[in-house]
C-alpha positions, 0 to 999 in steps of 0.5 A: 500500500505504501508503494502504491501511493505517494511518493513512490506511486505504483498505483496498480499495486493496491489491486493486490495489496489487500491479499496478504492481509486478508489471507492472514486474517482468515488464518489468524488464531484470534481477532487480536492477532488479526488486529495486529496484522491490520495495525501493521497494514495501517502503518504502511498506509500511514507512511505517505501521510506521515511524510506530508504531515511531517512537513506541516510540523504538527504539534506532537500530541495531534500528530500522535493522535492522528497516527493512532486513529489511522492505525486503529481504522485498519486494525478494526477492519482486520478484526471485522474480517475475522468476524466474517471469515466463516461466512459463505464466499459471496457473503464474505467477499461482499461483507469485507468490501462493505466493511472497508467502504465504511472505513473509507467513508469515515476517513474521507469525512475527517476534517484533516484531509478529505479524500487524500487517503482514498483508494480512488487517488490511484485513479490513473489505473483506469480514469474512466472507470474510476471516474464513473464509480466516483460519480456513482457512489463516491470513494466508498464505491471505489474502495468496495470494488477493489477490496471485495474483488481481492476478498473474492480471490482469497475466498476462492482458495478456501471455499471453491471457485464458483462462488468467488467467480460469481462475486467477480462477475458481479463486480465486473458488471458494476464497474462496466455499468455504474463505472461508465462515464463519458466525459462531456464535450462542448464546442464552447471555450473560455480562455483562462489564466492561472498565476503562481510562484515558488515563494511569496510574490509582491504586488508589482510582480503580480500585476506584471503576470496579470498583464502577461496573462491578459495579453495572451487573451485570458478572460479570467485570471486567478492569483494564488491563495494568500497572495497578499495580506490586507491590514485593518482599514486597508481592504477598501484601498486594496480592492480598489487597486486590483479593481483598477487592474481588472478594468485596465485589462478588461478581465475578470480577476480573482485575487486571494488574500489574508484579511486582517480587517475582517479576519478570514482567508478569502478571495475577491472577484473583480469584473472588467468594469473594476467593480467587485463581483463577490467575495468567498471565504475558505470553508475547509480549514486545516485543523491546528494549522489554520486559526482563521474563521471558516466561511461556513460553506457560502458559495460564490457563482459568477459568469464570464462570457457565458461560462458559470464559474465557482470559487474554492480555496486550497483545502476546499478541493480535498472534499467533495461537498462544495464541488457537488454543491457548485455542480448542482448550481450548474457551474462549468469550472472552478477557480482554486487559489492554492498555497501548498506550504511544505514541499511534500504537500504539493504533489499529494494535494495536486493529485487529490484535487484532480479527483474532483474533475473525475467525479464531477463534470467540472474543470479546475483552474488552479493557481498555486504558490509553492506548487503546481498551477494547472488547468484540469478538464473534466476527466482529469486531463491536464491541458496546461501546467507550471511546476513553480518550485522548478520553473519559477513564477509564471502564468498558465493560459489555456482554452477550456471547454464549458 
């Protein structure tokens, strides 16, 4: 499981990674022995997140608590396998798959990371199938199919091949029916620009990059999360300055900032006339690391040349709820200012963010500080990107379908 995930990323290994654990649980003398096996398995699954969390420099007690929680999840799963090991093959396979699907659902609800540990993160194995399963039942359905199939293989060795083959046939039907998703196509195009840098930028540099994107034809330009800090009493002047920039270039401009005037991690959208279109405040705050008030999930939707646009900020795209709410409102694309923090976080977050385009027919326009700025279409295709830690400050400009 460690090798299947970040940072090694051999995703197909998760299709066989549960076999040793399941076989060991079937043979375990007691549920306690199986729980130990599950704990070892949980440690391996924790390693990628441990690498990332080390970069976040969490306090010791929260870090220990998270580690114990993650190991306990898989230890509990192994104990549940023991409880089901005498069931008929079909019931065993489906029960084991359902048990892990529940764990996946619980884990994806954790405020710390959303779907960052989901088995669906290895979607590159078969993006169309995984995307369809995500749309049909979310990460829990992906987990159910992957784990139930391996449980059926284990059951086949102990209880005969025909019941196990029946389970595999059922899972095949599920993945080829529910798991079908034709990526939506359209002749409509909107030219967008995303700006990012490897370290904190200044207003002058940001204005130059906005001008570069506008000169390249971008009608919507996005700056990264926390691009600026607005001190008390300065918000009106700050918004007026960037409104003038948007008016000068006749674009929609998304400017993200830390607001010390009315505390919040937020963004403002400025129209081609320079007037504010609306503001959005980050909803999903990183526990312990972020202390600013949450926006509470209030959405912001606006139009650019006929395309409906929604707004998220960084951690928001680790979760499914806001993207689903935006798609329900008919949004075509999401702009996501992001500030990645420690280097280990950047690729982990980027890969997880792309899940949103697989499970929902929506495009991401991602402007990143200390990470990867990218335009990702529905279906997970990256049509333009810049890795700022390697390539430096720059602009991504692309025509996106909507």
